[in-house]
N, C-alpha and C positions, 0 to 999 in steps of 0.2 A: 504494500500500500504506500502511495506517495505521502510524504510528510506534508502538513498543511501549507507551509511556506512555499514548498516546491510546487504543489498543486495550484496555489493561488498565482504563482508566477507564470505557470503555463497558461492558465485561463486568461491572465492579463495579456499575454503575448498573442493568444488567439483572438481576443477581442480587438486588439490593435490591428491585426491583420485584416479582420473583417471590416472594420470601420474605414481603413484606408484603401480597401479595394474599391470603395465608392468615390474616393478622391483622386484616384489615378484615372487617366484618360479612358473614356468609354469606347473609343473607336468609332463613335457616331458623330459626324460633323455638326449635326443639329443640336447636340448637347453643349457645344462650346458657347461660353458666355463671358464677356469681358467683366472681370472683377479686379478693381485696382486697389493698391495700397502704396503708401509712401514710406520709404525707409528713413528712420530718424538720423542716420549717418549724414543725410543731406543737410542737416542743420546742427551739426555737432562740433563745428570748429576744428575738424581734424586735418584739413588741408590748408595750404597757404592762402590767407585772405578770407577764409570762409567764416561767416557769422555763426554765432552759437546761441541756440535757444535752450531753455530748460525743457524738461519732459512735458510739463503742462503747456508751456507756450507752443511746443511742437504739436501736441495733440490738437489744440485750437487751430493752429495753422493748417494741419492736414484736413480738418473739417471745413474750414473756410475755403480752401483750394478746391474742394469737391471730391476728394479721394474717399473710397468706400471703407478703407481700413488703414492700419499702420503696421509697420514692421519695426520693432524697437531694438536698438543696439543694446545688447546685454553686457555692457561694460561702462565705466565712467567715461564721459560725464552724464550718461543717461541711466540705464537701468542695470546697475551692478547688483548682484546678490548680496554684496557686502553692505549695501546702503538701504536695503528694503527688508525691514522686519515684517511680522505678520500684519500689524496695523497699517503700515505703509503699502503693503501689497493689496489689502482690501480697499484702501482709499484709492489707489491707482486703478484698480479694476472698476470701481464704481464710477470713476471719472471717465474712463474710456466708454463704458456702457452708457453713461449719462449724455455723452456727446453723440451717441448713435453710431459709434465707430466699431469696427471689428478689429480685435488684436489678431492679426493673421499669423505672426510667428515672432519668436525672439531670435535675434541674430547672435549666435555664439561665435567665439573666436578661438579656434583650435589649430594646433600644428603638431600632429602626433609624432613627427620625426624629430622634433626639438629634443636636444640632449642625446641624440643617437650615439654620440661619441663618448658619453659618460654613462656606461651601462650600470654603474652602481646606484644611480638615481632612478627611481621608478616613475619616469616622466609620463609614460603611457597611463599608468594607474592614476597619477595625479590629474591628468587631463580628463580621464573618464569620470573621476570624482567631481571635477568642475562641471562637466556636462550633466551629471546627475543633479547637481545644485541648480543648474539652469532649468532642468526638466521640472524640478519641484517649483521653481519660480514661475515657469510657464503655466503649470497647472493652477497655481494660486491666482495668476492674473487672467486665466480664462482662455488660453490657447492650447492647442495640442501639437504644435510644431516648434522645433528648435532647429535653426539652420546651423550647420557645422562645416568645417573645412577638412581636408585630408592632411597633407604635410608637404613642406618644401623639401626638395631634394638637396641633401648635404654632400659636399665634395669629399672624396677619399673614403666614402662608406659604400659598400656594395649596394647597388640599386635594389636587388631582391630582398636584402635585409630591411631596407627602408620600407619597401612595399609591404612586407610581412608585418612590420610594425604598425602601419596604417590599418591593415586588416584587423590586427589584434586590438588596436585602439577603438575602431568603429564597433567591433563586437562588444567590447567591455562597455563602451559608452551607450550602445543600443540597449544593452541589458539594464544598465542603470536607468535610462530614460523610460524603459518599459514599466518600471516600478510606479511611475506616475502617470501612465497612460499616454506618453509622449512619443511622437515619431520624429526621427532625425531626418532632415533634408540636407543631403551632402551636396555642396556647391562645387562646380567645376572651376575652382579658383586657384588652388595651389598646384604645385608641380605634379605630385603623384595622382594619377588618374585624370589628368586634365583633358586628354583626348577622349571622345565619347566611347570609342571601342574599349579603351583601357578602363574607363569608369564603369562601363557595363560589366566587364569581367570582374572588376573590384566588388561591385555590389552583389553580383551573383556569388562571389566567394564569401563575402560577409554573411549573406544568406540569413538575414533576420527580417521578419515581417514589418518591423517598424524602422528600418533603415532604407530610406528612399532617396530621391534625387531632386536637387534644385538646379535645373539645367538652364544655363544662360547662353545667349547667342554671341556674347562678347568674345569668349575664349575661342570657339571654332572660327570666328572671323579672323582673329589674329594668327590662327594656325593655318590660314590660307584657304579655308573651305569656300568653294563657290556655292551658288544658289542650290544646285541639285544635291550637293553633298550636305549642305546645311539642312535641307528638307529631310534627307535620308537619316541624318543624325538624330533629328527629333523623333522620327519614327522608331529608331532603335531604342531611344531612351524612354519611349512611351510607357512601358510597363512599370517604370519607377518614378515618373515625373509628376511631382505634386506642387512644385513651386518654381518660379523663374523671376529673375530681376533684370529689368531693362535699364540701359544707359547707352549713351551714344558718344562717339569720340571722332576727332580728326587726328591725322598724323602730321607731325611737324618734323621736317628733316633736321638732322644734326651733323655737323662737320667739325673735325679737329684740324687746326692749322699746324702743319709741320714745317718748321723753319728750315730743316735740312733739305726738304724737297721744294720749298717755296710753293706749297700747294695745300689744298684742303682735302682731307681724307674723310670719306663718308663713314658715319657711325650709325648705330641703330636709331630709329625714330623715337620721338617722345609723343605720348598721347595727351590730348587736352579734351575736356568735356564740352559738349555742345547740346542744345535741345534735341530731343528724340526726333529722328527723321532727317537730321541735318548732317549726319556723320557717315562713317564708313560701314556701319552695320546694316545688313539687308533685312530690315524689319518687315517689309512686304512679304518676303519669303517665309520668315520665321513665324509671323502671325498666321499666314495661310497654313503652315504646317501644324500649328497648334489647333486650328479649326479641323484639319483633316483627322487628327487623332482624337478629337473630342476632349480636349484638355479641360480639366475641372478646377484647377487651382487659381490662385490670384496671380496677377502680374504686378510686381513691385517696381517702383521707380526709385532710382538713387542718383544723387549728385555726389560723387566720391572722388573727384579729381579737380584740379584747377580748371575753373569754368570760364568759358567765353563770356565776357562782360563783367567778370569779377564775382566776388563772394559776398557782396552786401545783400541784405534782406530783400531789397526790391528786385535784384536780378535773380536771386534764388527763387523767389515767388513767381516771377515772370517765366523762368525756365520750367519750373514745376507745372505751371498751368499749361504752357504750350505743349509740354511732353504728355500731360494727361489727355489733352485734346487729340494728340497723335495716336495714343493708345486706343482711345475710344473710337477713332475713325477707322482703325483696323478691324474693329468688331462689327462694323456695319455690313 
């Protein structure tokens, strides 16, 4: 006979699997509906020149701008577990609900390969415990999704060892999140699993019902995928895709002047943010692909890079409004 704790854990995992089967794409294009949310990193003062709002100011801003929900950055200066006791969590949940907003997810910040060169420190366990705290916070605030990352690739450490560390980390974190009825949405952001084929393999290997994908078009664009390949990548990720974050960028060339050659040597380009639809990312194809798979999740918008026009409140608001209109136009 199963012990009560083990039995309860299995039941919890089964419930999560059943609930998120309804949030993954249906495969029916008529089921696709635009649902928008604004990521609070857009007003967190994290990049050069960006204005910073408090959590409450941000919530009011998201409502005024016309977004359906919010994605809250789960670290300072916004919603860190260190700063929110039970009373603060209840107050924040009431505030979100009182404004008529949906808390779509908490944005966690993980890097499971951190400390891979210091094997005596249980960094994977530490980060899994952090994700568990985020899951408890998410439950208390009224959402059932926490966004996480994989890991940055470290030099001089075998790739497969780092890959295995990410698998271990996501499994441990997924099991911690399951205790609170939370699903993890793994974003294609860090080095490990950045390509959709690798991410699909990674998620299959993790093999937990509450570890899904937050698949964005930014990464495949920078990897050089064309329209047909972008559409195909969305189709491949469909079984796992429950969230996506939209942003747009332009490339600016960089050159280094070499005195010895009296010449400029080309370097990698730098990206700068622009309103949605005015950059390099093929959102026409991406949104068409979301419709094709019957995508059920929210579409988050973020301003998380130096922005055309600057980082003052007026320009942030203007860009967020323009980008919201772009998202909604793709749903027509």
